[in-house]
ZAKOL-131054 format. One line per 3 residues: number of its first residue (from 1); their letters; for each residue x, z, y of C-alpha. Coordinates in steps of 0.2 Angstrom, whole numbers, plus 5000, padded with zeros to 4 digits. Example, Ala and Ser with C-alpha at 12.3 -4.5 7.8 and 13.67 -1.06 7.14 Angstrom:
1 = AS = 5062/5039/4978  5068/5036/4995
# end
This chain:
1 = MGG = 4903/5958/5163  4885/5962/5170  4873/5973/5161
4 = CFS = 4854/5977/5161  4851/5991/5148  4833/5995/5143
7 = KPK = 4825/6004/5129  4807/5999/5125  4801/6016/5118
10 = PVE = 4787/6024/5127  4798/6027/5143  4810/6013/5148
13 = LKI = 4826/6017/5156  4837/6003/5163  4855/6003/5168
16 = EVV = 4861/5989/5179  4879/5988/5181  4893/5976/5184
19 = LPE = 4907/5979/5172  4924/5970/5174  4929/5957/5162
22 = KER = 4938/5964/5148  4956/5958/5148  4959/5947/5134
25 = GKE = 4974/5950/5123  4987/5937/5122  4987/5928/5105
28 = ELS = 5003/5925/5096  5004/5906/5092  5016/5896/5083
31 = ASG = 5022/5879/5087  5009/5871/5076  4996/5881/5086
34 = KGS = 4991/5892/5072  4991/5911/5073  5009/5917/5068
37 = PRA = 5010/5930/5054  5010/5948/5060  5025/5959/5056
40 = YQG = 5024/5977/5052  5037/5989/5047  5031/5998/5031
43 = NGT = 5042/6012/5024  5057/6003/5031  5053/5986/5024
46 = ARH = 5048/5972/5035  5031/5966/5029  5022/5949/5035
49 = FHT = 5004/5946/5034  4998/5929/5033  4980/5922/5034
52 = EER = 4981/5918/5016  4981/5936/5012  4964/5939/5020
55 = LPA = 4949/5940/5009  4940/5923/5009  4925/5923/5020
58 = PHP = 4908/5921/5010  4900/5905/5013  4885/5908/5025
61 = YPG = 4874/5896/5015  4878/5897/4997  4864/5885/4992
64 = AQD = 4849/5876/4999  4837/5887/4990  4844/5902/4999
67 = CVE = 4843/5895/5016  4829/5891/5029  4830/5878/5042
70 = AAI = 4817/5874/5056  4815/5866/5073  4812/5881/5084
73 = CHV = 4811/5874/5102  4813/5859/5113  4830/5857/5122
76 = KDL = 4822/5859/5139  4813/5875/5134  4828/5886/5139
79 = ENG = 4838/5885/5154  4856/5889/5155  4859/5908/5154
82 = QMR = 4843/5911/5145  4840/5920/5128  4824/5920/5117
85 = EVE = 4820/5929/5101  4812/5916/5089  4804/5916/5072
88 = LGW = 4814/5908/5058  4806/5908/5041  4811/5925/5034
91 = GKV = 4815/5933/5050  4820/5931/5068  4836/5924/5077
94 = LLV = 4842/5926/5095  4843/5909/5103  4855/5908/5117
97 = KDN = 4858/5893/5129  4875/5895/5138  4884/5881/5148
100 = GEF = 4872/5868/5140  4876/5873/5122  4864/5882/5110
103 = HAL = 4869/5897/5099  4859/5906/5086  4864/5924/5082
106 = GHK = 4856/5940/5073  4843/5946/5085  4846/5965/5083
109 = CPH = 4861/5975/5088  4869/5982/5071  4873/5999/5080
112 = YGA = 4855/6006/5081  4844/5990/5080  4841/5987/5098
115 = PLV = 4833/5970/5102  4847/5959/5110  4835/5948/5119
118 = KGV = 4832/5963/5131  4851/5964/5134  4862/5954/5146
121 = LSR = 4870/5937/5144  4887/5935/5154  4903/5925/5151
124 = GRV = 4899/5920/5134  4894/5937/5128  4878/5947/5125
127 = RCP = 4878/5965/5129  4866/5977/5119  4852/5985/5130
130 = WHG = 4853/6002/5123  4871/6007/5121  4882/5993/5128
133 = ACF = 4889/5985/5112  4895/5968/5116  4895/5952/5105
136 = NIG = 4903/5935/5107  4890/5922/5107  4902/5909/5099
139 = TGD = 4907/5919/5084  4895/5934/5084  4910/5946/5083
142 = LED = 4909/5963/5091  4920/5964/5106  4916/5980/5114
145 = FPG = 4909/5996/5107  4900/6007/5100  4897/6001/5083
148 = LDS = 4906/5994/5068  4898/5978/5063  4896/5960/5071
151 = LHK = 4881/5948/5071  4878/5933/5060  4881/5917/5068
154 = FQV = 4869/5903/5062  4871/5884/5062  4863/5874/5076
157 = KIE = 4860/5856/5078  4850/5845/5090  4840/5830/5084
160 = KEK = 4828/5820/5095  4828/5833/5109  4823/5847/5097
163 = VYV = 4834/5862/5092  4836/5866/5074  4843/5882/5066
166 = RAS = 4849/5884/5049  4852/5902/5041  4854/5911/5025
169 = KQA = 4839/5921/5020  4850/5936/5016  4858/5935/5033
172 = LQL = 4842/5935/5042  4837/5951/5032  4853/5961/5034
175 = QRR = 4855/5958/5053  4873/5964/5052  4890/5956/5047
178 = TKV = 4905/5966/5042  4921/5957/5047  4932/5949/5034
181 = MAK = 4945/5962/5029  4961/5963/5018  4961/5973/5002
184 = CIS = 4975/5985/4999  4989/5978/4988  4998/5995/4988
187 = PSA = 4989/6006/4976  4992/6025/4978  4996/6027/4960
190 = GHS = 5015/6031/4957  5019/6034/4976  5005/6046/4981
193 = SST = 5017/6056/4992  5019/6042/5004  5008/6030/5014
196 = NVL = 5011/6016/5026  4998/6023/5039  4991/6040/5040
199 = IVG = 4976/6044/5051  4973/6062/5055  4955/6063/5059
202 = AGA = 4940/6053/5052  4929/6052/5067  4926/6035/5077
205 = AGL = 4944/6033/5082  4951/6035/5065  4938/6025/5056
208 = VCA = 4939/6010/5068  4958/6011/5067  4958/6009/5048
211 = ETL = 4945/5995/5049  4954/5986/5063  4970/5986/5052
214 = RQE = 4961/5978/5037  4953/5966/5049  4970/5960/5055
217 = GFS = 4976/5957/5038  4985/5974/5035  4986/5976/5016
220 = DRI = 4997/5991/5013  4991/6009/5010  4980/6018/5023
223 = VLC = 4975/6037/5021  4962/6045/5032  4962/6064/5032
226 = TLD = 4948/6075/5039  4943/6094/5040  4925/6088/5036
229 = RHL = 4918/6088/5018  4910/6072/5022  4915/6054/5024
232 = PYD = 4915/6048/5042  4898/6051/5050  4889/6049/5067
235 = RPK = 4893/6065/5075  4884/6062/5092  4868/6061/5082
238 = LSK = 4869/6079/5076  4863/6087/5093  4850/6073/5095
241 = SLD = 4842/6075/5077  4847/6091/5070  4838/6089/5053
244 = AQP = 4847/6073/5049  4855/6073/5032  4874/6068/5029
247 = EQL = 4869/6052/5020  4858/6047/5035  4873/6050/5047
250 = ALR = 4886/6041/5036  4895/6027/5045  4900/6018/5029
253 = PKE = 4895/6021/5011  4908/6027/4998  4909/6009/4991
256 = FFR = 4915/6002/5007  4931/6014/5007  4934/6009/4988
259 = AYG = 4932/5991/4991  4945/5990/5005  4957/6003/4999
262 = IEV = 4954/6016/5013  4958/6033/5005  4949/6048/5013
265 = LTE = 4955/6065/5010  4941/6077/5014  4943/6096/5018
268 = AQV = 4961/6092/5021  4970/6102/5035  4986/6096/5042
271 = VTV = 4997/6111/5048  5013/6103/5052  5020/6086/5058
274 = DVR = 5038/6083/5056  5041/6067/5066  5060/6067/5062
277 = NKK = 5057/6064/5044  5040/6056/5046  5031/6069/5036
280 = VVF = 5015/6080/5037  5012/6096/5028  4994/6101/5023
283 = KDG = 4987/6119/5022  4988/6118/5003  5006/6114/5003
286 = FKL = 5004/6095/4999  5016/6084/5009  5014/6066/5014
289 = EYS = 5026/6054/5021  5021/6040/5033  5027/6025/5042
292 = KLL = 5014/6025/5056  5004/6040/5062  4987/6040/5071
295 = LAP = 4982/6057/5078  4964/6058/5081  4960/6076/5077
298 = GSS = 4945/6078/5090  4941/6094/5098  4935/6112/5093
301 = PKM = 4920/6120/5101  4923/6135/5112  4916/6151/5106
304 = LSC = 4908/6166/5115  4919/6181/5118  4906/6194/5121
307 = KGK = 4901/6209/5112  4892/6206/5096  4899/6188/5094
310 = EVE = 4901/6191/5075  4882/6193/5072  4873/6181/5060
313 = NVF = 4863/6165/5066  4874/6161/5081  4881/6143/5079
316 = TIR = 4891/6129/5086  4885/6111/5082  4900/6104/5073
319 = TPE = 4894/6098/5056  4877/6092/5048  4876/6109/5039
322 = DAN = 4877/6118/5056  4863/6107/5063  4852/6108/5048
325 = RVV = 4853/6127/5048  4849/6129/5066  4833/6119/5065
328 = RLA = 4828/6128/5049  4830/6145/5057  4822/6140/5073
331 = RGR = 4806/6134/5066  4792/6144/5073  4804/6156/5081
334 = NAV = 4814/6160/5097  4829/6149/5100  4842/6152/5114
337 = VVG = 4855/6138/5119  4870/6144/5129  4877/6130/5140
340 = AGF = 4867/6116/5149  4879/6101/5146  4874/6086/5135
343 = LGM = 4875/6095/5119  4866/6110/5124  4852/6101/5133
346 = EVA = 4850/6088/5118  4848/6103/5106  4835/6112/5118
349 = AYL = 4825/6096/5119  4825/6093/5100  4820/6111/5097
352 = TEK = 4805/6112/5109  4794/6104/5095  4801/6115/5082
355 = AHS = 4803/6133/5089  4791/6145/5096  4802/6147/5112
358 = VSV = 4817/6138/5119  4828/6146/5132  4844/6140/5140
361 = VEL = 4858/6150/5148  4870/6142/5160  4883/6148/5173
364 = EET = 4880/6134/5185  4865/6132/5197  4858/6117/5188
367 = PFR = 4860/6108/5171  4873/6094/5171  4879/6099/5189
370 = RFL = 4897/6095/5187  4894/6078/5179  4878/6072/5187
373 = GER = 4876/6082/5203  4864/6095/5209  4850/6083/5213
376 = VGR = 4849/6074/5197  4852/6090/5187  4837/6098/5196
379 = ALM = 4826/6083/5192  4831/6084/5174  4828/6103/5174
382 = KMF = 4811/6101/5180  4807/6089/5165  4813/6102/5153
385 = ENN = 4803/6116/5162  4787/6104/5160  4791/6104/5141
388 = RVK = 4791/6124/5140  4810/6127/5141  4815/6143/5150
391 = FYM = 4831/6143/5161  4842/6157/5165  4854/6150/5178
394 = QTE = 4870/6157/5186  4873/6170/5173  4882/6173/5156
397 = VSE = 4880/6181/5140  4886/6199/5140  4880/6204/5122
400 = LRA = 4872/6198/5107  4861/6211/5099  4857/6211/5080
403 = QEG = 4845/6219/5069  4851/6221/5051  4866/6210/5055
406 = KLK = 4855/6196/5062  4853/6190/5080  4838/6198/5088
409 = EVV = 4842/6198/5107  4853/6189/5120  4858/6201/5134
412 = LKS = 4863/6192/5150  4875/6198/5164  4860/6197/5176
415 = SKV = 4852/6212/5165  4839/6200/5157  4836/6202/5139
418 = VRA = 4830/6186/5130  4822/6187/5112  4832/6176/5100
421 = DVC = 4832/6173/5082  4845/6159/5083  4858/6155/5096
424 = VVG = 4867/6138/5099  4883/6139/5109  4887/6123/5119
427 = IGA = 4900/6129/5132  4913/6115/5130  4927/6111/5118
430 = VPA = 4946/6111/5117  4958/6098/5109  4961/6102/5091
433 = TGF = 4980/6100/5093  4987/6117/5089  4995/6110/5073
436 = LRQ = 5006/6099/5085  5014/6113/5095  5029/6115/5085
439 = SSI = 5032/6096/5084  5041/6086/5097  5025/6077/5101
442 = NLD = 5021/6080/5119  5005/6090/5124  4999/6094/5142
445 = SRG = 4995/6111/5148  4978/6110/5141  4983/6105/5124
448 = FIP = 4979/6086/5126  4990/6073/5119  4996/6061/5133
451 = VNK = 4997/6043/5128  5000/6026/5137  4989/6011/5139
454 = MMQ = 4994/6006/5121  4989/6023/5114  5007/6028/5110
457 = TNV = 5013/6045/5111  5031/6050/5117  5037/6048/5099
460 = PGV = 5039/6030/5092  5027/6025/5078  5015/6040/5083
463 = FAA = 4999/6035/5091  4984/6046/5097  4966/6042/5101
466 = GDA = 4949/6050/5104  4943/6067/5111  4961/6075/5110
469 = VTF = 4970/6062/5122  4973/6059/5140  4976/6041/5144
472 = PLA = 4979/6031/5160  4963/6024/5168  4967/6008/5177
475 = WRN = 4954/6008/5190  4958/6026/5194  4976/6021/5199
478 = NRK = 4982/6025/5181  4977/6043/5183  4978/6052/5166
481 = VNI = 4960/6057/5161  4951/6064/5145  4935/6055/5142
484 = PHW = 4927/6062/5126  4914/6048/5123  4909/6040/5107
487 = QMA = 4911/6023/5114  4929/6027/5121  4935/6033/5104
490 = HAQ = 4930/6017/5096  4940/6007/5108  4955/6018/5108
493 = GRV = 4955/6017/5089  4956/5998/5089  4970/5998/5102
496 = AAQ = 4980/6010/5092  4978/5999/5077  4983/5983/5086
499 = NML = 4999/5991/5092  5003/5997/5075  5004/5979/5072
502 = AQE = 5014/5975/5087  5000/5966/5096  5003/5974/5113
505 = AEI = 4985/5978/5117  4980/5989/5131  4965/6000/5133
508 = STV = 4953/5992/5146  4935/5996/5141  4923/6004/5154
511 = PYL = 4919/6022/5149  4900/6023/5144  4889/6037/5137
514 = WTA = 4870/6039/5134  4858/6053/5129  4839/6054/5126
517 = MFG = 4828/6068/5129  4809/6069/5129  4807/6050/5127
520 = KSL = 4818/6046/5142  4836/6040/5141  4851/6042/5153
523 = RYA = 4865/6030/5153  4881/6033/5162  4895/6020/5165
526 = GYG = 4912/6023/5173  4921/6039/5177  4915/6050/5191
529 = EGF = 4924/6066/5190  4927/6074/5207  4914/6062/5215
532 = DDV = 4912/6064/5234  4894/6059/5236  4879/6054/5225
535 = IIQ = 4868/6040/5231  4850/6040/5224  4839/6024/5224
538 = GDL = 4822/6025/5217  4810/6039/5213  4820/6054/5207
541 = EEL = 4805/6065/5204  4797/6052/5193  4814/6049/5185
544 = KFV = 4814/6031/5190  4830/6031/5198  4848/6024/5200
547 = AFY = 4862/6036/5205  4879/6030/5211  4893/6043/5210
550 = TKT = 4906/6038/5223  4924/6043/5227  4936/6035/5239
553 = GDM = 4943/6020/5229  4932/6022/5215  4913/6021/5210
556 = SWL = 4904/6027/5194  4886/6025/5191  4871/6031/5182
559 = TGK = 4855/6021/5183  4838/6024/5177  4821/6015/5177
562 = GS = 4806/6024/5170  4788/6017/5166
# end
């Protein structure tokens, strides 16, 4: 798949990559050519799911009065491989011409609203220009992540060399379509101590797993449990928009979980997993049996171990409450960020317009050095310095000093003393897998859960996904890697769900991440850990560049285009 990613806000950054075609899963077909029912072993009983059990799809055109139809162009106005955003009554549609056929779809990506006309059309799919979500032009279905929803597909007809499009007014206004899902036919009442599927962790991997099961017709009980007090939310946005409220970050409303029978246990901590008896124990003593288990616990932020680490107003960014308190305390005051990785630099960028001063403390010579290399890191550092951020590099925190219990100074090992009213710690994370150490589920030396390409652990019926796993990356010779990207968590959650239903899917998506700071965006595709060389094309000083991170037998790439 090819891609050309661009963001039209005041500075445009474009990524230009060639992504391998995502391997298509083999469809199970019966002799009649129709999809055969899926079999799932639920609590020891074979359960078959037929298409009749799915919720009926709402008719896209409930009545003539609810639709709009118009001729929008001549057949010769578009060449093959072209896309155009066109007006249609109450809104706009994306018109695509591919292999001589016209398709009309929603024109905005449901993830963050990017204009898809600025994306890339390749092999029957359109890829979002901002964050890489991929949609099938024949169906509108989401086929690669991030995001949860698909596009509406509108009727197209050709009459007298003119292209007509017919669409419902509601679909034009919504610009997103949730896939048809099964409802739960196994209510929890009467057997609340057991569930067919238990998902530990309600981040992207856990939520996508639950939704995929429902999309595939699974109608038995699903329970999601999370340490958070909130329903699943957009965690990567916390460090980019620290004052965002929980309701603004929510991935799905409460009504969604009720409608599709996905139960969410909040503030629920699993302390023991008994794989022999297929049972988990929660901190409050509650026990829950399962048939299939997904482990998606995510990671826990590392803490400072210096003197004074217990003083007030020192934070890690883990919850909306953490982020909200940081921005409130930093307003008009002195903020220190420890760690110049993605989280730390995003927080520093956001606070520059809120705080009196922003300082960054980092052990490396430049920000992002291990991930982006010294040259790119130095160019980004200069951008931050031009926005009043002060850097203290190649040093660590030796002490946090307080006044009346609250942070007042950060003392560095270089003997520098930095004024600080609030401190954000972003020095990395560790997999939140301590509760598995007494189970027979394998963990590696760092605490990660190794899985195969189907997201299966060493224990039958137990899957794992998200930040806490290592998995074989095909184009790195199946090397086991940990890639804690939001997009990757989505993909792994889907593959885990498919294999719970015996569909034999394998993880094959290309790793991808993005960030935005001071109106500029960085987008990174591939996996460049341990790169041998960095090839820069363009003007790095002006942040109009493409960087290729190369290693023998592999290439990862970051590209940028500014204006």
